[in-house]
C-alpha positions in Angstrom: -5.6 49.9 53.2 -7.7 46.8 52.4 -5.0 44.8 50.7 -6.6 41.5 51.8 -9.3 42.0 49.2 -6.6 42.0 46.5 -5.6 38.5 47.7 -9.3 37.4 47.4 -9.5 38.9 43.9 -6.3 37.2 42.8 -7.7 33.8 44.0 -11.0 34.5 42.2 -9.2 35.5 39.0 -6.9 32.5 38.9 -9.8 30.2 39.8 -12.1 31.5 37.1 -9.4 31.6 34.5 -8.3 28.0 35.2 -11.9 26.8 35.0 -12.5 28.7 31.8 -9.5 27.1 30.2 -10.7 23.6 31.3 -14.3 24.2 29.9 -13.0 25.6 26.6 -10.3 23.0 26.0 -11.5 19.7 27.5 -14.6 17.5 27.2 -16.2 16.5 30.5 -14.4 13.5 32.0 -11.5 14.0 29.6 -8.2 13.3 31.5 -4.7 14.6 30.8 -1.9 12.8 32.7 0.6 15.3 34.3 2.4 12.7 36.5 1.1 9.3 35.5 -0.3 7.4 38.4 -0.3 10.5 40.6 -1.6 13.7 39.1 -4.1 14.3 36.3 -6.0 17.3 34.9 -9.5 15.8 34.7 -12.5 17.8 33.5 -15.2 17.2 36.1 -18.4 18.9 37.3 -19.8 18.8 40.8 -23.4 19.8 41.6 -22.8 19.4 45.3 -20.2 20.3 48.0 -17.0 18.5 49.0 -16.8 14.9 48.0 -20.1 15.4 46.1 -22.3 15.7 49.1 -25.6 17.6 49.0 -26.1 17.2 45.2 -28.3 19.7 43.5 -29.0 21.8 46.7 -28.2 25.1 45.0 -30.6 27.3 47.1 -28.9 25.9 50.2 -25.4 26.7 48.7 -26.5 30.2 47.8 -27.8 31.0 51.3 -24.8 29.5 53.1 -22.3 31.2 50.8 -23.8 34.6 51.2 -23.8 34.1 55.0 -20.1 32.9 54.9 -19.1 35.9 52.7 -20.8 38.4 55.0 -19.1 36.7 58.0 -15.7 36.8 56.4 -16.0 40.4 55.4 -17.1 41.3 59.0 -14.1 39.4 60.5 -11.7 41.0 58.0 -12.8 44.4 59.0 -12.9 43.6 62.7 -9.6 41.6 63.0 -7.8 42.1 59.7 -5.7 44.9 61.0 -4.6 42.9 64.1 -3.0 39.9 62.3 -1.5 39.5 58.9 -1.9 35.8 59.0 -5.6 36.2 60.0 -6.1 38.5 57.1 -4.4 36.2 54.6 -6.4 33.2 55.9 -9.7 35.0 55.6 -8.8 36.4 52.2 -8.1 32.9 50.9 -11.4 31.7 52.3 -13.3 34.6 50.8 -11.7 34.2 47.4 -12.4 30.4 47.4 -16.0 30.9 48.5 -16.7 33.5 45.8 -14.9 31.4 43.1 -17.2 28.4 43.6 -20.2 30.7 44.2 -19.7 32.2 40.7 -19.7 28.7 39.2 -22.9 27.8 41.0 -24.6 31.0 39.9 -23.5 30.8 36.3 -23.4 27.0 35.7 -25.5 25.5 38.5 -22.4 23.3 39.2 -18.7 23.7 40.2 -16.0 23.0 37.7 -13.3 20.8 39.1 -10.1 19.5 37.4 -7.2 18.8 39.9 -7.2 15.0 40.2 -4.7 13.2 42.5 -4.1 9.6 43.3 -2.4 9.3 46.7 -1.2 5.8 47.6 -3.9 4.2 45.5 -6.6 6.5 46.9 -8.2 8.5 44.2 -8.7 11.8 46.0 -11.9 13.7 45.0 -11.3 16.1 42.1 -11.1 19.7 43.2 -10.2 23.2 41.9 -8.2 26.4 42.8 -11.1 27.8 44.9 -11.2 24.6 46.9 -7.4 24.8 47.4 -7.7 28.4 48.7 -10.5 27.4 51.0 -8.5 24.5 52.5 -5.3 26.6 52.9 -7.3 29.4 54.4 -8.9 27.2 56.9 -5.6 25.6 57.9 -4.1 29.1 58.4 -7.1 30.2 60.4 -6.7 27.2 62.7 -3.0 28.1 63.1 -3.9 31.7 64.0 -6.5 30.5 66.4 -4.2 28.1 68.2 -1.5 30.7 68.4 -3.9 33.3 69.8 -5.2 30.8 72.4 -1.6 29.9 73.4 -0.8 33.7 73.7 -3.8 34.2 76.0 -2.8 31.2 78.2 0.7 32.7 78.7 -0.8 36.0 79.9 
């Protein structure tokens, strides 16, 4: 019935397992080349949000994350049955938000480790939860655009 929570749980599980492996097996700032010059596993900690903004604002992150989680659960229950793509997108966002929330609660920082260099640009290091959030938001935008287009044709 509520299969979309399973997607969120899978995201949380993979996210937390991958972070646990990084913490247990690497020193902070240690780097393992996967594809030299392009992709590295780099043990990094972030006390802020995306690109390191809002450093050490944990209370703010707690409040915002709780509001986001409540909102996502509301929308899953309200619209989840209407659109599989909407359900998947919200499930990914939910799993990603909770994955990073767990880090903030337990460690007062987020564990990041996926490190890409794209055409000489060293992209900010991120994690599985961040990936799920970005993919979920992109899918949500696609659903929204498709819904708007559908309404226009009526």
